[in-house]
The first five atom37 places (N, CA, C, CB, O) and aatype in JSON, in Angstrom:
{
  "aatype": [12, 6, 11, 9, 6, 9, 14, 5, 6, 6, 2, 11, 9, 10, 6, 7, 5, 1, 11, 19, 12, 18, 19, 16, 3, 6, 15, 7, 8, 13, 6, 1, 5, 11, 18, 7, 15, 15, 0, 6, 6, 13, 0, 16, 5, 19, 0, 19, 6, 6, 13, 6, 5, 10, 4, 11, 6, 15, 10, 6, 1, 9, 11, 2, 2, 6, 15, 15, 14, 9, 6, 13, 13, 12, 18, 11, 2, 1, 12, 3, 10, 14, 16, 10, 4, 15, 19, 19, 7, 12, 13, 0, 13, 1, 19, 11, 1, 8, 10, 11, 12, 11, 8, 13, 11, 11, 10, 2, 3, 11, 9, 10, 5, 1, 18, 4, 6, 0, 13, 3, 9, 1, 10, 5, 6, 10, 11, 6, 13, 11, 0],
  "atom_mask": [
    [1, 1, 1, 1, 1],
    [1, 1, 1, 1, 1],
    [1, 1, 1, 1, 1],
    [1, 1, 1, 1, 1],
    [1, 1, 1, 1, 1],
    [1, 1, 1, 1, 1],
    [1, 1, 1, 1, 1],
    [1, 1, 1, 1, 1],
    [1, 1, 1, 1, 1],
    [1, 1, 1, 1, 1],
    [1, 1, 1, 1, 1],
    [1, 1, 1, 1, 1],
    [1, 1, 1, 1, 1],
    [1, 1, 1, 1, 1],
    [1, 1, 1, 1, 1],
    [1, 1, 1, 0, 1],
    [1, 1, 1, 1, 1],
    [1, 1, 1, 1, 1],
    [1, 1, 1, 1, 1],
    [1, 1, 1, 1, 1],
    [1, 1, 1, 1, 1],
    [1, 1, 1, 1, 1],
    [1, 1, 1, 1, 1],
    [1, 1, 1, 1, 1],
    [1, 1, 1, 1, 1],
    [1, 1, 1, 1, 1],
    [1, 1, 1, 1, 1],
    [1, 1, 1, 0, 1],
    [1, 1, 1, 1, 1],
    [1, 1, 1, 1, 1],
    [1, 1, 1, 1, 1],
    [1, 1, 1, 1, 1],
    [1, 1, 1, 1, 1],
    [1, 1, 1, 1, 1],
    [1, 1, 1, 1, 1],
    [1, 1, 1, 0, 1],
    [1, 1, 1, 1, 1],
    [1, 1, 1, 1, 1],
    [1, 1, 1, 1, 1],
    [1, 1, 1, 1, 1],
    [1, 1, 1, 1, 1],
    [1, 1, 1, 1, 1],
    [1, 1, 1, 1, 1],
    [1, 1, 1, 1, 1],
    [1, 1, 1, 1, 1],
    [1, 1, 1, 1, 1],
    [1, 1, 1, 1, 1],
    [1, 1, 1, 1, 1],
    [1, 1, 1, 1, 1],
    [1, 1, 1, 1, 1],
    [1, 1, 1, 1, 1],
    [1, 1, 1, 1, 1],
    [1, 1, 1, 1, 1],
    [1, 1, 1, 1, 1],
    [1, 1, 1, 1, 1],
    [1, 1, 1, 1, 1],
    [1, 1, 1, 1, 1],
    [1, 1, 1, 1, 1],
    [1, 1, 1, 1, 1],
    [1, 1, 1, 1, 1],
    [1, 1, 1, 1, 1],
    [1, 1, 1, 1, 1],
    [1, 1, 1, 1, 1],
    [1, 1, 1, 1, 1],
    [1, 1, 1, 1, 1],
    [1, 1, 1, 1, 1],
    [1, 1, 1, 1, 1],
    [1, 1, 1, 1, 1],
    [1, 1, 1, 1, 1],
    [1, 1, 1, 1, 1],
    [1, 1, 1, 1, 1],
    [1, 1, 1, 1, 1],
    [1, 1, 1, 1, 1],
    [1, 1, 1, 1, 1],
    [1, 1, 1, 1, 1],
    [1, 1, 1, 1, 1],
    [1, 1, 1, 1, 1],
    [1, 1, 1, 1, 1],
    [1, 1, 1, 1, 1],
    [1, 1, 1, 1, 1],
    [1, 1, 1, 1, 1],
    [1, 1, 1, 1, 1],
    [1, 1, 1, 1, 1],
    [1, 1, 1, 1, 1],
    [1, 1, 1, 1, 1],
    [1, 1, 1, 1, 1],
    [1, 1, 1, 1, 1],
    [1, 1, 1, 1, 1],
    [1, 1, 1, 0, 1],
    [1, 1, 1, 1, 1],
    [1, 1, 1, 1, 1],
    [1, 1, 1, 1, 1],
    [1, 1, 1, 1, 1],
    [1, 1, 1, 1, 1],
    [1, 1, 1, 1, 1],
    [1, 1, 1, 1, 1],
    [1, 1, 1, 1, 1],
    [1, 1, 1, 1, 1],
    [1, 1, 1, 1, 1],
    [1, 1, 1, 1, 1],
    [1, 1, 1, 1, 1],
    [1, 1, 1, 1, 1],
    [1, 1, 1, 1, 1],
    [1, 1, 1, 1, 1],
    [1, 1, 1, 1, 1],
    [1, 1, 1, 1, 1],
    [1, 1, 1, 1, 1],
    [1, 1, 1, 1, 1],
    [1, 1, 1, 1, 1],
    [1, 1, 1, 1, 1],
    [1, 1, 1, 1, 1],
    [1, 1, 1, 1, 1],
    [1, 1, 1, 1, 1],
    [1, 1, 1, 1, 1],
    [1, 1, 1, 1, 1],
    [1, 1, 1, 1, 1],
    [1, 1, 1, 1, 1],
    [1, 1, 1, 1, 1],
    [1, 1, 1, 1, 1],
    [1, 1, 1, 1, 1],
    [1, 1, 1, 1, 1],
    [1, 1, 1, 1, 1],
    [1, 1, 1, 1, 1],
    [1, 1, 1, 1, 1],
    [1, 1, 1, 1, 1],
    [1, 1, 1, 1, 1],
    [1, 1, 1, 1, 1],
    [1, 1, 1, 1, 1],
    [1, 1, 1, 1, 1],
    [1, 1, 1, 1, 1],
    [1, 1, 1, 1, 1]
  ],
  "atom_positions": [
    [[0.84, -1.18, 0.0], [0.0, 0.0, 0.0], [0.89, 1.24, 0.0], [-0.96, 0.0, 1.22], [1.89, 1.3, 0.71]],
    [[0.51, 2.21, -0.81], [1.27, 3.45, -0.91], [1.05, 4.33, 0.32], [0.88, 4.2, -2.18], [-0.08, 4.5, 0.77]],
    [[2.12, 4.88, 0.84], [2.03, 5.73, 2.02], [1.54, 7.12, 1.62], [3.4, 5.82, 2.74], [2.01, 7.68, 0.63]],
    [[0.61, 7.66, 2.37], [0.02, 8.97, 2.09], [0.72, 10.02, 2.94], [-1.51, 8.96, 2.37], [0.94, 9.83, 4.14]],
    [[1.06, 11.13, 2.3], [1.68, 12.25, 3.01], [0.61, 13.0, 3.79], [2.42, 13.22, 2.01], [-0.38, 13.45, 3.22]],
    [[0.8, 13.13, 5.09], [-0.17, 13.8, 5.94], [0.28, 15.23, 6.18], [-0.35, 13.06, 7.29], [1.39, 15.46, 6.67]],
    [[-0.59, 16.22, 5.85], [-0.2, 17.62, 6.03], [0.07, 17.95, 7.5], [-1.28, 18.55, 5.48], [-0.64, 17.48, 8.39]],
    [[1.08, 18.74, 7.72], [1.46, 19.13, 9.09], [1.48, 20.65, 9.21], [2.85, 18.54, 9.46], [2.32, 21.2, 9.92]],
    [[0.57, 21.33, 8.53], [0.56, 22.79, 8.5], [-0.14, 23.35, 9.74], [-0.13, 23.29, 7.23], [-0.91, 22.66, 10.41]],
    [[0.15, 24.6, 10.02], [-0.47, 25.3, 11.14], [-1.92, 25.66, 10.78], [0.34, 26.58, 11.52], [-2.19, 26.1, 9.66]],
    [[-2.83, 25.47, 11.72], [-4.23, 25.83, 11.53], [-4.62, 26.78, 12.65], [-5.16, 24.55, 11.51], [-4.8, 26.36, 13.79]],
    [[-4.74, 28.08, 12.33], [-5.01, 29.11, 13.35], [-6.38, 28.94, 14.0], [-4.93, 30.49, 12.72], [-6.56, 29.34, 15.15]],
    [[-7.31, 28.35, 13.31], [-8.66, 28.17, 13.85], [-8.64, 27.22, 15.05], [-9.61, 27.62, 12.77], [-9.44, 27.37, 15.97]],
    [[-7.74, 26.27, 15.04], [-7.67, 25.3, 16.14], [-6.93, 25.86, 17.35], [-6.99, 24.03, 15.67], [-6.82, 25.19, 18.37]],
    [[-6.41, 27.09, 17.23], [-5.76, 27.8, 18.33], [-4.66, 26.97, 18.99], [-6.8, 28.19, 19.37], [-4.66, 26.77, 20.2]],
    [[-3.74, 26.5, 18.19], [-2.59, 25.77, 18.71], [-2.8, 24.28, 18.89], [0.0, 0.0, 0.0], [-1.84, 23.53, 19.05]],
    [[-4.02, 23.83, 18.87], [-4.28, 22.4, 19.0], [-4.2, 21.75, 17.62], [-5.68, 22.14, 19.65], [-4.26, 22.44, 16.6]],
    [[-4.05, 20.46, 17.59], [-3.95, 19.75, 16.32], [-4.95, 18.61, 16.3], [-2.51, 19.22, 16.09], [-5.31, 18.05, 17.34]],
    [[-5.38, 18.3, 15.11], [-6.27, 17.16, 14.93], [-5.43, 15.9, 14.84], [-7.15, 17.33, 13.67], [-4.24, 15.94, 14.55]],
    [[-6.08, 14.79, 15.11], [-5.4, 13.5, 15.01], [-6.05, 12.7, 13.89], [-5.46, 12.72, 16.37], [-7.27, 12.67, 13.75]],
    [[-5.22, 12.07, 13.11], [-5.7, 11.22, 12.03], [-5.12, 9.82, 12.25], [-5.3, 11.79, 10.62], [-3.96, 9.69, 12.67]],
    [[-5.89, 8.81, 11.99], [-5.41, 7.44, 12.14], [-4.94, 6.93, 10.78], [-6.52, 6.52, 12.72], [-5.66, 7.0, 9.79]],
    [[-3.73, 6.42, 10.75], [-3.13, 5.9, 9.52], [-2.58, 4.51, 9.82], [-2.01, 6.85, 8.97], [-2.4, 4.13, 10.98]],
    [[-2.31, 3.76, 8.77], [-1.71, 2.44, 8.96], [-0.21, 2.53, 8.71], [-2.36, 1.38, 8.02], [0.24, 3.25, 7.82]],
    [[0.54, 1.81, 9.5], [1.99, 1.78, 9.3], [2.33, 0.67, 8.31], [2.73, 1.56, 10.65], [1.43, 0.08, 7.71]],
    [[3.64, 0.38, 8.12], [4.08, -0.6, 7.13], [3.53, -2.0, 7.41], [5.6, -0.65, 7.1], [3.33, -2.78, 6.48]],
    [[3.29, -2.31, 8.69], [2.78, -3.64, 9.02], [1.25, -3.7, 9.04], [3.32, -4.07, 10.37], [0.67, -4.74, 9.36]],
    [[0.59, -2.59, 8.7], [-0.87, -2.59, 8.63], [-1.57, -2.24, 9.92], [0.0, 0.0, 0.0], [-2.8, -2.3, 9.99]],
    [[-0.82, -1.87, 10.95], [-1.43, -1.49, 12.22], [-1.76, 0.0, 12.22], [-0.5, -1.82, 13.39], [-1.05, 0.82, 11.63]],
    [[-2.86, 0.32, 12.88], [-3.26, 1.73, 12.98], [-2.39, 2.45, 13.98], [-4.75, 1.85, 13.37], [-2.03, 1.92, 15.04]],
    [[-2.05, 3.69, 13.62], [-1.34, 4.56, 14.54], [-1.87, 5.98, 14.39], [0.2, 4.5, 14.28], [-2.43, 6.34, 13.35]],
    [[-1.68, 6.78, 15.44], [-2.16, 8.16, 15.42], [-1.07, 9.09, 14.92], [-2.64, 8.61, 16.82], [0.1, 8.96, 15.27]],
    [[-1.5, 10.04, 14.05], [-0.57, 11.08, 13.6], [-1.29, 12.42, 13.66], [-0.04, 10.79, 12.14], [-2.47, 12.52, 13.34]],
    [[-0.54, 13.44, 14.08], [-1.13, 14.77, 14.12], [-1.33, 15.28, 12.7], [-0.24, 15.75, 14.93], [-0.59, 14.93, 11.79]],
    [[-2.36, 16.12, 12.55], [-2.78, 16.54, 11.23], [-3.11, 18.03, 11.26], [-3.98, 15.72, 10.75], [-3.78, 18.49, 12.19]],
    [[-2.67, 18.79, 10.3], [-3.0, 20.19, 10.16], [-2.97, 20.58, 8.7], [0.0, 0.0, 0.0], [-2.02, 20.25, 7.99]],
    [[-4.01, 21.29, 8.24], [-4.1, 21.62, 6.83], [-4.56, 23.06, 6.65], [-5.06, 20.66, 6.12], [-5.56, 23.47, 7.23]],
    [[-3.82, 23.82, 5.85], [-4.22, 25.2, 5.57], [-5.46, 25.21, 4.68], [-3.07, 25.98, 4.89], [-6.26, 26.15, 4.76]],
    [[-5.65, 24.2, 3.85], [-6.85, 24.12, 3.01], [-8.09, 23.95, 3.88], [-6.74, 22.95, 1.99], [-9.13, 24.56, 3.62]],
    [[-7.98, 23.14, 4.92], [-9.09, 22.94, 5.85], [-9.37, 24.23, 6.61], [-8.79, 21.79, 6.83], [-10.53, 24.58, 6.86]],
    [[-8.31, 24.93, 6.99], [-8.46, 26.21, 7.69], [-9.21, 27.21, 6.8], [-7.08, 26.78, 8.1], [-10.12, 27.89, 7.26]],
    [[-8.82, 27.29, 5.54], [-9.46, 28.21, 4.6], [-10.94, 27.86, 4.43], [-8.74, 28.18, 3.24], [-11.8, 28.74, 4.46]],
    [[-11.24, 26.58, 4.25], [-12.63, 26.15, 4.06], [-13.47, 26.46, 5.3], [-12.69, 24.64, 3.75], [-14.63, 26.87, 5.17]],
    [[-12.91, 26.28, 6.48], [-13.63, 26.58, 7.71], [-13.9, 28.07, 7.84], [-12.85, 26.09, 8.94], [-14.99, 28.48, 8.21]],
    [[-12.89, 28.89, 7.52], [-13.07, 30.35, 7.58], [-14.15, 30.82, 6.62], [-11.76, 31.06, 7.27], [-14.97, 31.66, 6.97]],
    [[-14.16, 30.28, 5.42], [-15.17, 30.66, 4.42], [-16.56, 30.27, 4.92], [-14.88, 29.98, 3.05], [-17.51, 31.05, 4.79]],
    [[-16.68, 29.09, 5.48], [-17.98, 28.63, 5.98], [-18.46, 29.49, 7.14], [-17.91, 27.16, 6.41], [-19.63, 29.85, 7.21]],
    [[-17.56, 29.83, 8.06], [-17.93, 30.67, 9.21], [-18.36, 32.05, 8.73], [-16.76, 30.79, 10.21], [-19.35, 32.59, 9.22]],
    [[-17.63, 32.64, 7.78], [-18.0, 33.95, 7.23], [-19.35, 33.89, 6.54], [-16.94, 34.44, 6.26], [-20.14, 34.83, 6.63]],
    [[-19.62, 32.81, 5.85], [-20.91, 32.65, 5.17], [-22.06, 32.61, 6.18], [-20.91, 31.35, 4.31], [-23.09, 33.26, 5.97]],
    [[-21.89, 31.87, 7.27], [-22.94, 31.82, 8.29], [-23.12, 33.16, 8.98], [-22.63, 30.74, 9.33], [-24.24, 33.53, 9.33]],
    [[-22.02, 33.91, 9.18], [-22.13, 35.24, 9.77], [-22.92, 36.18, 8.86], [-20.74, 35.83, 10.06], [-23.74, 36.97, 9.33]],
    [[-22.67, 36.09, 7.56], [-23.41, 36.91, 6.6], [-24.89, 36.51, 6.58], [-22.8, 36.75, 5.18], [-25.76, 37.38, 6.53]],
    [[-25.17, 35.23, 6.64], [-26.56, 34.77, 6.67], [-27.27, 35.26, 7.93], [-26.63, 33.23, 6.59], [-28.45, 35.59, 7.89]],
    [[-26.56, 35.32, 9.06], [-27.13, 35.86, 10.3], [-27.51, 37.32, 10.13], [-26.14, 35.7, 11.47], [-28.6, 37.73, 10.53]],
    [[-26.61, 38.11, 9.54], [-26.89, 39.53, 9.33], [-28.11, 39.72, 8.42], [-25.67, 40.24, 8.72], [-28.98, 40.54, 8.7]],
    [[-28.16, 38.96, 7.35], [-29.29, 39.06, 6.42], [-30.59, 38.62, 7.09], [-29.03, 38.21, 5.17], [-31.65, 39.19, 6.84]],
    [[-30.48, 37.63, 7.94], [-31.66, 37.15, 8.66], [-32.18, 38.22, 9.61], [-31.33, 35.87, 9.44], [-33.39, 38.41, 9.73]],
    [[-31.28, 38.92, 10.29], [-31.7, 40.0, 11.2], [-32.46, 41.09, 10.45], [-30.47, 40.61, 11.92], [-33.45, 41.62, 10.95]],
    [[-32.01, 41.41, 9.25], [-32.71, 42.4, 8.44], [-34.12, 41.91, 8.08], [-31.91, 42.72, 7.16], [-35.08, 42.67, 8.12]],
    [[-34.22, 40.65, 7.72], [-35.54, 40.11, 7.37], [-36.46, 40.04, 8.58], [-35.39, 38.7, 6.75], [-37.67, 40.2, 8.46]],
    [[-35.89, 39.81, 9.76], [-36.7, 39.79, 10.98], [-37.22, 41.2, 11.27], [-35.87, 39.25, 12.2], [-38.38, 41.38, 11.65]],
    [[-36.35, 42.21, 11.08], [-36.78, 43.61, 11.27], [-37.91, 43.96, 10.32], [-35.6, 44.57, 11.06], [-38.8, 44.74, 10.67]],
    [[-37.88, 43.4, 9.12], [-38.93, 43.66, 8.13], [-40.12, 42.73, 8.29], [-38.37, 43.52, 6.74], [-41.02, 42.71, 7.45]],
    [[-40.13, 41.98, 9.38], [-41.24, 41.07, 9.7], [-41.44, 39.98, 8.64], [-42.52, 41.87, 9.86], [-42.56, 39.52, 8.43]],
    [[-40.36, 39.59, 7.98], [-40.44, 38.54, 6.96], [-40.03, 37.18, 7.52], [-39.55, 38.9, 5.76], [-40.72, 36.18, 7.32]],
    [[-38.89, 37.15, 8.21], [-38.37, 35.88, 8.73], [-38.58, 35.79, 10.24], [-36.87, 35.74, 8.4], [-38.75, 36.79, 10.93]],
    [[-38.56, 34.57, 10.72], [-38.75, 34.34, 12.15], [-37.39, 34.21, 12.85], [-39.61, 33.07, 12.39], [-36.38, 33.99, 12.18]],
    [[-37.37, 34.34, 14.17], [-36.12, 34.13, 14.9], [-35.53, 32.73, 14.72], [-36.35, 34.39, 16.38], [-34.34, 32.53, 14.94]],
    [[-36.34, 31.77, 14.33], [-35.83, 30.41, 14.09], [-34.75, 30.44, 13.02], [-36.98, 29.46, 13.67], [-33.74, 29.75, 13.12]],
    [[-34.98, 31.25, 11.98], [-33.98, 31.35, 10.91], [-32.67, 31.9, 11.45], [-34.5, 32.24, 9.77], [-31.6, 31.38, 11.12]],
    [[-32.74, 32.95, 12.27], [-31.52, 33.53, 12.84], [-30.77, 32.5, 13.68], [-31.87, 34.75, 13.71], [-29.56, 32.33, 13.52]],
    [[-31.47, 31.82, 14.56], [-30.8, 30.84, 15.43], [-30.27, 29.65, 14.64], [-31.75, 30.36, 16.53], [-29.27, 29.04, 15.01]],
    [[-30.95, 29.31, 13.56], [-30.45, 28.23, 12.7], [-29.07, 28.61, 12.16], [-31.45, 27.95, 11.52], [-28.13, 27.81, 12.24]],
    [[-28.94, 29.82, 11.62], [-27.65, 30.24, 11.08], [-26.64, 30.5, 12.2], [-27.81, 31.5, 10.23], [-25.45, 30.2, 12.04]],
    [[-27.09, 31.03, 13.31], [-26.18, 31.3, 14.43], [-25.54, 30.0, 14.92], [-26.93, 32.0, 15.58], [-24.38, 29.98, 15.31]],
    [[-26.31, 28.92, 14.89], [-25.81, 27.61, 15.31], [-25.17, 26.84, 14.16], [-26.93, 26.79, 15.92], [-24.9, 25.64, 14.26]],
    [[-24.93, 27.55, 13.05], [-24.26, 26.99, 11.87], [-24.95, 25.74, 11.34], [-22.81, 26.66, 12.21], [-24.34, 24.71, 11.08]],
    [[-26.27, 25.88, 11.21], [-27.07, 24.79, 10.65], [-27.64, 25.24, 9.32], [-28.2, 24.37, 11.63], [-27.82, 26.43, 9.08]],
    [[-27.93, 24.27, 8.46], [-28.71, 24.54, 7.26], [-30.08, 23.88, 7.46], [-27.99, 24.01, 5.96], [-30.33, 23.25, 8.49]],
    [[-30.95, 24.04, 6.46], [-32.31, 23.53, 6.62], [-32.36, 22.01, 6.87], [-33.12, 23.86, 5.4], [-33.05, 21.58, 7.79]],
    [[-31.65, 21.19, 6.08], [-31.71, 19.74, 6.35], [-31.21, 19.37, 7.75], [-30.88, 19.0, 5.31], [-31.75, 18.46, 8.38]],
    [[-30.19, 20.07, 8.22], [-29.68, 19.77, 9.56], [-30.72, 20.11, 10.61], [-28.38, 20.55, 9.83], [-30.97, 19.32, 11.52]],
    [[-31.33, 21.3, 10.49], [-32.35, 21.71, 11.46], [-33.53, 20.73, 11.44], [-32.83, 23.15, 11.17], [-34.04, 20.34, 12.49]],
    [[-33.96, 20.34, 10.24], [-35.07, 19.39, 10.13], [-34.74, 18.09, 10.86], [-35.39, 19.11, 8.64], [-35.58, 17.51, 11.55]],
    [[-33.53, 17.64, 10.69], [-33.11, 16.41, 11.33], [-33.09, 16.55, 12.85], [-31.74, 15.99, 10.83], [-33.51, 15.64, 13.56]],
    [[-32.61, 17.68, 13.33], [-32.49, 17.88, 14.77], [-33.87, 17.99, 15.43], [-31.67, 19.15, 15.07], [-34.09, 17.42, 16.5]],
    [[-34.8, 18.72, 14.8], [-36.13, 18.9, 15.41], [-37.1, 17.79, 15.02], [-36.71, 20.25, 15.01], [-38.19, 17.7, 15.59]],
    [[-36.72, 16.95, 14.07], [-37.57, 15.82, 13.69], [-38.82, 16.21, 12.95], [0.0, 0.0, 0.0], [-39.89, 15.65, 13.18]],
    [[-38.7, 17.18, 12.05], [-39.85, 17.63, 11.25], [-39.47, 17.63, 9.77], [-40.32, 19.06, 11.68], [-38.29, 17.69, 9.42]],
    [[-40.49, 17.55, 8.92], [-40.25, 17.61, 7.49], [-39.83, 19.02, 7.08], [-41.51, 17.19, 6.71], [-40.16, 20.0, 7.75]],
    [[-39.09, 19.1, 5.97], [-38.54, 20.39, 5.51], [-39.63, 21.4, 5.19], [-37.67, 20.18, 4.28], [-39.48, 22.59, 5.5]],
    [[-40.73, 20.96, 4.58], [-41.78, 21.93, 4.23], [-42.37, 22.58, 5.47], [-42.9, 21.24, 3.42], [-42.78, 23.74, 5.45]],
    [[-42.41, 21.82, 6.55], [-42.96, 22.35, 7.81], [-41.99, 23.36, 8.44], [-43.26, 21.19, 8.8], [-42.4, 24.43, 8.9]],
    [[-40.72, 23.01, 8.46], [-39.71, 23.91, 9.04], [-39.62, 25.19, 8.2], [-38.32, 23.22, 9.13], [-39.48, 26.28, 8.75]],
    [[-39.69, 25.05, 6.87], [-39.66, 26.24, 6.0], [-40.78, 27.21, 6.35], [-39.78, 25.83, 4.52], [-40.58, 28.42, 6.36]],
    [[-41.94, 26.67, 6.63], [-43.08, 27.54, 7.04], [-42.76, 28.25, 8.34], [-44.38, 26.72, 7.19], [-43.1, 29.42, 8.5]],
    [[-42.12, 27.53, 9.27], [-41.8, 28.13, 10.58], [-40.74, 29.21, 10.48], [-41.35, 27.06, 11.55], [-40.58, 30.02, 11.4]],
    [[-40.01, 29.24, 9.38], [-38.99, 30.28, 9.18], [-39.61, 31.62, 8.77], [-37.99, 29.84, 8.11], [-38.93, 32.64, 8.76]],
    [[-40.9, 31.6, 8.44], [-41.6, 32.84, 8.08], [-42.32, 33.38, 9.3], [-42.6, 32.6, 6.9], [-42.93, 32.63, 10.06]],
    [[-42.25, 34.69, 9.49], [-42.8, 35.33, 10.69], [-44.3, 35.09, 10.84], [-42.52, 36.81, 10.65], [-44.77, 34.86, 11.96]],
    [[-45.05, 35.15, 9.75], [-46.5, 35.0, 9.87], [-46.89, 33.62, 10.4], [-47.16, 35.24, 8.51], [-47.9, 33.49, 11.09]],
    [[-46.11, 32.6, 10.1], [-46.4, 31.26, 10.62], [-45.8, 31.07, 12.0], [-45.87, 30.18, 9.66], [-46.36, 30.36, 12.84]],
    [[-44.65, 31.7, 12.23], [-43.98, 31.59, 13.53], [-44.89, 32.1, 14.65], [-42.65, 32.37, 13.53], [-44.95, 31.5, 15.73]],
    [[-45.59, 33.19, 14.41], [-46.45, 33.79, 15.44], [-47.58, 32.87, 15.87], [-47.02, 35.1, 14.93], [-48.14, 33.04, 16.95]],
    [[-47.92, 31.9, 15.04], [-49.03, 30.99, 15.35], [-48.57, 29.69, 16.01], [-49.79, 30.67, 14.08], [-49.4, 28.86, 16.38]],
    [[-47.27, 29.51, 16.16], [-46.77, 28.25, 16.73], [-47.05, 28.16, 18.22], [-45.27, 28.12, 16.47], [-46.96, 29.15, 18.94]],
    [[-47.38, 26.96, 18.66], [-47.6, 26.77, 20.09], [-46.28, 26.49, 20.81], [-48.6, 25.61, 20.33], [-45.25, 26.25, 20.18]],
    [[-46.33, 26.52, 22.14], [-45.1, 26.37, 22.94], [-44.45, 25.0, 22.76], [-45.42, 26.58, 24.41], [-43.23, 24.88, 22.84]],
    [[-45.26, 23.98, 22.51], [-44.7, 22.63, 22.35], [-43.77, 22.56, 21.12], [-45.85, 21.6, 22.21], [-42.69, 21.97, 21.18]],
    [[-44.2, 23.15, 20.03], [-43.38, 23.17, 18.82], [-42.16, 24.07, 19.03], [-44.2, 23.67, 17.59], [-41.04, 23.7, 18.68]],
    [[-42.39, 25.25, 19.61], [-41.27, 26.17, 19.86], [-40.23, 25.55, 20.77], [-41.78, 27.48, 20.47], [-39.03, 25.79, 20.62]],
    [[-40.68, 24.75, 21.72], [-39.75, 24.1, 22.64], [-38.8, 23.15, 21.92], [-40.52, 23.34, 23.72], [-37.64, 23.01, 22.32]],
    [[-39.27, 22.52, 20.86], [-38.4, 21.64, 20.07], [-37.26, 22.44, 19.43], [-39.21, 20.91, 18.97], [-36.11, 21.99, 19.38]],
    [[-37.6, 23.63, 18.95], [-36.55, 24.49, 18.38], [-35.6, 24.97, 19.49], [-37.18, 25.71, 17.65], [-34.39, 25.02, 19.29]],
    [[-36.15, 25.32, 20.64], [-35.32, 25.79, 21.74], [-34.31, 24.72, 22.15], [-36.19, 26.19, 22.95], [-33.15, 25.02, 22.43]],
    [[-34.75, 23.49, 22.19], [-33.83, 22.39, 22.53], [-32.74, 22.23, 21.47], [-34.6, 21.07, 22.7], [-31.59, 21.93, 21.78]],
    [[-33.13, 22.44, 20.21], [-32.14, 22.34, 19.13], [-31.1, 23.45, 19.22], [-32.83, 22.4, 17.76], [-29.93, 23.24, 18.93]],
    [[-31.54, 24.64, 19.65], [-30.64, 25.79, 19.71], [-30.04, 25.99, 21.11], [-31.37, 27.05, 19.28], [-29.2, 26.86, 21.31]],
    [[-30.49, 25.2, 22.05], [-30.04, 25.31, 23.45], [-30.29, 26.71, 23.99], [-28.53, 24.96, 23.56], [-29.4, 27.36, 24.54]],
    [[-31.54, 27.17, 23.83], [-31.97, 28.46, 24.36], [-33.27, 28.26, 25.12], [-32.13, 29.52, 23.23], [-33.91, 27.22, 25.01]],
    [[-33.66, 29.28, 25.88], [-34.93, 29.21, 26.61], [-36.07, 29.64, 25.69], [-34.88, 30.1, 27.89], [-35.87, 30.37, 24.72]],
    [[-37.27, 29.17, 26.02], [-38.46, 29.48, 25.22], [-38.7, 30.99, 25.17], [-39.69, 28.76, 25.8], [-39.04, 31.54, 24.13]],
    [[-38.52, 31.63, 26.31], [-38.73, 33.07, 26.39], [-37.8, 33.82, 25.43], [-38.52, 33.56, 27.82], [-38.19, 34.81, 24.81]],
    [[-36.56, 33.33, 25.32], [-35.58, 33.97, 24.43], [-36.01, 33.89, 22.97], [-34.2, 33.31, 24.6], [-35.82, 34.83, 22.2]],
    [[-36.59, 32.78, 22.6], [-37.05, 32.62, 21.22], [-38.3, 33.46, 20.96], [-37.34, 31.15, 20.91], [-38.41, 34.1, 19.91]],
    [[-39.23, 33.46, 21.9], [-40.49, 34.18, 21.7], [-40.3, 35.7, 21.71], [-41.48, 33.79, 22.77], [-40.99, 36.42, 20.99]],
    [[-39.37, 36.18, 22.53], [-39.2, 37.63, 22.68], [-37.97, 38.15, 21.95], [-39.09, 37.99, 24.15], [-37.45, 39.22, 22.28]],
    [[-37.51, 37.43, 20.96], [-36.3, 37.83, 20.23], [-36.54, 39.15, 19.51], [-35.88, 36.73, 19.22], [-37.55, 39.34, 18.82]],
    [[-35.59, 40.06, 19.67], [-35.64, 41.36, 18.98], [-34.41, 41.46, 18.08], [-35.7, 42.56, 19.99], [-33.29, 41.22, 18.53]],
    [[-34.62, 41.82, 16.84], [-33.5, 41.96, 15.9], [-32.82, 43.29, 16.06], [-33.99, 41.8, 14.46], [-31.85, 43.59, 15.35]]
  ]
}
C-alpha cells in the first residue's frame, strides 16, 4: 500500500491544537498522527463567514417582519435547513413555514420548545427575540 503524506501545517482556527488522524503503518497497524491543513483552515473560515453573513441578512428580514427568529438561530448555530429538520424531527416543508414570521407567530409552545432544545436556548428567548 502506498504511504500517504499527511499535512502538518499550522491551523489558526484550532488555536494551537492539532487534529489526530489514524493511519496504517508498514505492518498494517493503525497509529495516530497529528494533522494540520491550511486548506481545511481556509474552508472553515469561508464557511464561518458565510454563516455570519446569513445571520446579518436574517436579522434584516426579521426587522422587516419577513423571517422568524428560528432562521436567525439556525444560522447562528451553523445549521442549514436539512440539519435543522433532522435535529427537530420535522419535514422540511414544515420547518420552511416556521422560518416565516406570519407562521412563527401561530406556533404553540410545544413546537417552539423543540426548536429551543435544538438551539439550546430558553423558550422566552425565542419568543421575545428582537432583531
